[in-house]
N, C-alpha and C positions, 0 to 999 in steps of 0.2 A: 259118646264125645268122654272126656276127661272131665274128673270134675274139678282142676284148674281150669278149664275152661269157660268163658264168658260169651253173652253175646254181644253182639258188634255194638247194640244200642246201647251198654252199660260200659263198655270201652270210650264210647263216644262221649258219654255221661261224665264218666270219670276225668276224662282229656280235658275237658271244657270246666270241670268244677276247679281243677289244678289250674286251667290258665286263668280261670276268674281269681282263685286263691293268689296266685304270682300277680295278677293287674293291680289286685287290691293292695296287696304290702308293696309294689314298687310305686303305687298311687300314696299310701301311707309314709312310704318313706321320702317321697317328694314333697309332701307337707311338713313333713317333719325337717329335711331340709331347707323347704322354703322359709318355714317359721323361723328355723334358725339365722336363715340369710338375711331376711327380714330385721329379725330382732337384732342381730349384729348392726345392721346398718342403723338402726332406732338409738340403740347404745350409742354409733359413733355420732350421731346426731347429737345427741343428748350430751355426749363428754365434748362437741365443738363448742356448746354454749358455754361450757362452764370453763374451758382450756385457753391457758393464758397463749400468745403467739410466740412461740419459741425465736421466730425468725419471720421479720417483717419484711414482706418481699417487695421489691421493685418493679414496679408494673408500668408505670409510664415510660414509654419509648422516648428517647431523647436524643433528637433527629440533627441537632445542628449547635455548637456552641459557639460564639464569636468573641472571643474574650477581647478584643481591642476595640470593639463596637460595643460591647454590654450587652450582648443579645442571647438569648437560649431559645431555639423551638423543639417546643416539644409536638406530641399527638395531640389534636384538639378532642376534650371532653370535658362533660359538664363543671368539672372542678377547674381544669386547666386555663378553661376561657374566660373565669369571673376575674372583673377587676381586684384588684385591691392588692396586698402585700402575702408572701407565701413562703413558706419552707420547702426546698428541693434538697432530699436527699438521694446520693451514690454512692457509689464502691462498695457496697454491702454495709452502710449503715457509716462507714469512715469518711465519707464525703458530703460538702453542706455548703449549700449557696442557698440566695435569698434573693427573689425574687419580686419584680415590682410590674409597673402597668403592662398594658397589651399595646405591642408596638406593631402588631400585625397578624392578621389570621387569613387564611382558608376553609374549606368546609371539613380539611384532613386535621391542620396544622394550627399550630398558635405560636406566637414572638413575644419573649415577654423581656422587658429590661433586667440584667441581672444587677441587684443592688449590692452585692457583695457575695465574693467565696471566702468563704470560712474555712475549710478542711480540704484537701484531696483535689484530683487535677479532672475539672467536670470535661475537658476535652478528648478524654481517652472512656467516659462511662456513655454504657447504650441506654441506661434504663435506670431511673430512679424512682422514689418516693414524695407523692406530692404531700403536704403537712399543712396544718393551721397554726403549731404553736412555730411563732417566729422567732423570739428570744431562745437565746440558750441556757445563758446565767442573768438572774436580775442585777448584778454589776455592770452590764452592758449600759443599764438605764442610769447610771451616777448615781446610785442610791446606796447608801451604808448597808451591808448584808452581813447577816451574822450567821453562822452554820450549827445547828444545835440539834441533838437526837433528843426526840418524842419516845418516852418508854411507853412500848404498847404490848400485848401479849405474845407476841413473836419475839420479842427484842426489840433494839432502840431502831426508830427509823426516819433517819435522815429528814430536816426540813432549813428552809431558808425563812429567816424572818427579817422582814423590815420595819425597824421600828416608828414610829409617829415622834417630832417633836415633842408634843406634849406627853409626858409619861402616862396620864390618867385620860387618853385616851380610848376609844370604842377599839376593838378588833376584827379583824376580817381572817376568815378560815380560808383558804381556796382548793377545792379537792377536785384533782385533774380526773381524766376520762380512763375506759379502757384500752389497753395496746401501747398507752404515752408514759408520760415521765410527768413530773410537777414543773418542767417546764413548759410545758402548754399553760399553764395559770399565769404564766409572768404576763401576760397581755393584759391583765386586771388589775395589775399594781398601780400605773398610775393613777387611774380614776379613785381606786379607793387610798392612795396617799394623797390625794388632790381634797378629798373629801375627809380629810386628817386623821385615816383608821392606821394603825398599826396592821401588818401584814404577817400572815405565816402560811406558807405555802407548802403545802403538806405532801408527804409521799406514802403508800398504803401496801399492805401485803400482795405480793406478786406481781410490784408492777417492774421489776429489775433494778429497785433501788432500796425500798426496805425490806427487810426480811420476808421469807416465803412463809406461807403457810403450813402446816401439818400436811394437808395433801396436794400442797400448790395448784388449788382450784381457786375460781372466781366463784362467791357467794351470791355475785350479782346484788350487792348491798347489804345481806342477810348477814355475813360477817365481819366485811370491811368496815361497815361504822364502827366497831370498835375500834379503828385506828383514829377513828375521827373523833370519838369520844376521849379515846387519847389526848388528840391534840387541844380540844376542851379544856381536859383536866390542867393541861401544861399553860394555856393562857391563863388560866384563874389562878395559876401560881405564881404569874406576873403581875397579877392583879385585877385580869380583865372581869368586868362587871356587866358588859354590854358584847354579844359577838356577832358578825353577821356571816353565817356560810354562803361559800357558793361552789357550787359542781358544774361541772360541764356530763353531758351524755352520760353513759352511769356513774360517773361520780354525781349526777344529779341525784339520784338511784340511793347511790352511798348517803349522800347529804339528807335525803328523804327518811330514809330508815333512822337517821342519828336523832331525829326530831321526836320522833315516836317509840324511839329505844333507849336514848342516852339518860342516864341521871344529871348530866350535866344542861341538859337540854334548855332546862331553864335561864342557861347563860344568852341564850338564841334570840336576838329582837328580830330577824328577819333574816331571809334567805334567796339569792339570786340562784334562777337555773338557766344554763344555756344548753340546749338541744338536748335537752334532759330527758332520762329514760323515766318516765312518770308510772307507767305501764308495761312491766316487759310482754304482756300476750300480744301488745299491736304491735310491740318490735318483731317478735318471733313470729307473727303473722304476716308481717309486712316482709322478710327475708325468707320466710318459708315460698310466699307467694315468685320472689323473683329468682329463688333457686328451682321453683316449678314442683317443690316436693310436695304431696298428696298431703291433705288434711290431717288424716289418720295418724301419718309419721309425726306430723308435730303435737299432736296431742298424745301421742302414747310417749314421747320423748317429755315431755310436760308431765306425764305422769313418772315417768322412772326420775327423774330429778327430785320429786316429791315422796318418794314412796318409800318409807325404810327398806333397808338390804337390797332393792333394785337401787338405790342412789349408788350403790358402789360401781356401776355400772357403769358411770359417770367418772368415778375416781373419787366422789366428795368422799369425806368424812362424814358429813351431816346431811339429813333431806335440804334441799331450796324448794321449797313450796311457792310459785310466782303469785299466788293467791295473796299471801302477806304482803308481797310487793307493790300491790296494785293502789296505787295513793289514790286513783280516781274515786275507787270503792271505797276506800279509808276517807275522805277527805272530811269527814265529819272529826276526826281526830288532830286536826290541823289548827294550831293556834295564833301563828305568825304570820307576819306580812311574808307574800312571794312574790319577786319578779321574777316571770317567764319571757325570756326570749329564744325564739324558736322561729327557725324559718321554714315557709310550708314547703319548700323543694328540697329538705333535708336529705333524703336518698338514704338517710340509714335508720333513723328510729323518726317515725315518722309523729307530724306535730300536732293529728287529731289527738291524744291524751293530755298536751297541754290545753287544747281547746275545751276539753272536756273537766279536765280540772278546774280552768277558768271559769265556767260556765257553772259548776258546781260549788263553787266556794267564792262568788264575786266579790264580799265581804271583806277577803284577804288576800284575793289574787289580781294581779295586774299583769295581763297579754300582752307584752310587745310582738310584733308578728314580722317580719322579714319576707321575701320572696322571692330573692333568688341569691342566698349567700351559702345553701348547702350546708353542712353538719361540721358545726364547733368553728363556724370563719366567720360567724358575723363578726367579730371586731376586724380581721384581716379584710372581709370586701369594704366595712364602713366604718375604721373604727372613731370617726366622730360620731356617727350613730349610736352607736355602741356605749360609746362613754358618756353620753349625754342622757338617755335614758336610766343608767346605773345612777348617774348623779343625782339627775330628778329625783330618781325613788329615793334615795338615800335622805336627801331633803327633804322632801313630800312625806313621806310616810316612816321610816324609821325612826328617826331623830325626834317626831311629834310621838309615835308610839312608846319609844323609849322614855320620855320625858311623863308620860302619863303614868307608870308603871315605875317611877323613881320615887323611894319611900321620903 
């Protein structure tokens, strides 16, 4: 037998060993690739949480438009079937109509009255974007409006100012939510005017009106508060000694961070929050369930946002720690009266955190609950209810609170 010859069983063993190594290598490669894929997915989820929408999608099918009879028929959804007054954008945001009461419905469609067509031709539109912000400019309410710029860390942020007749009147600073502009806040202008307030309707970084931040990302309140801080500095320069802050949705998170971080927070005598993000964990948990994302994906995405170096995967200039934005956990730090307005069928920001905050601080927090008004549409669904709750709270709580701390 040649010295190079080997027993058959040795050849078989070596072959099996080689096959095993190949299989192990393939397995390790699969793990590496799988980890990369999962890691990329988690990073994409983290980016989605903090990235402003570049394009506002028009998802609601417009089935028929009858301008002669002033009616539009839409696909029936939990939002489009609600009574009240709403906006409908179409034509890639170039067209806008306002719609009113429900005229009729089927299991699949809803027909509503057209109040006005402000821009575009709705008869050619096939899809639209349903919205809660009803007015486009404060001037539509026949009030004197000033266009001003608030100096912020990123540059001048445009704002609308509507002054009360009394130069010594208290101020309200209105803070819009995510993915919209200051026009969202115009709905609250009449009730604050009726209560005798001067009003500033603010813009903030990355909203398409105010200057962008360096990273172009949302801080979920952890950075945007600086722009509300700047608004407080501006109204103090106008002689303000008493301010009420009001925030919608993510604007609520911005307002709450202003309370605990701003050196001008001593000006604030009260806060109104509508459909507000009080705890981002609750929001992300709800949205993850709706998207059927595994719990581990949400948890790791949150870790990406808050961990130095990893935060860069989300495009952030600095980490965002959602634990610091949980105002239920930080409820003991709150010192001014808060009015919470929330609908239990919100559909985007669960009302659970608002209930929890009210339970944690019954001495400061008044919770007014709607049951069928959806997200940031409490005024649209029932303007009388909305105005009455705010006016009563301003009269019964804020003014007496302001008087007790006056020198």
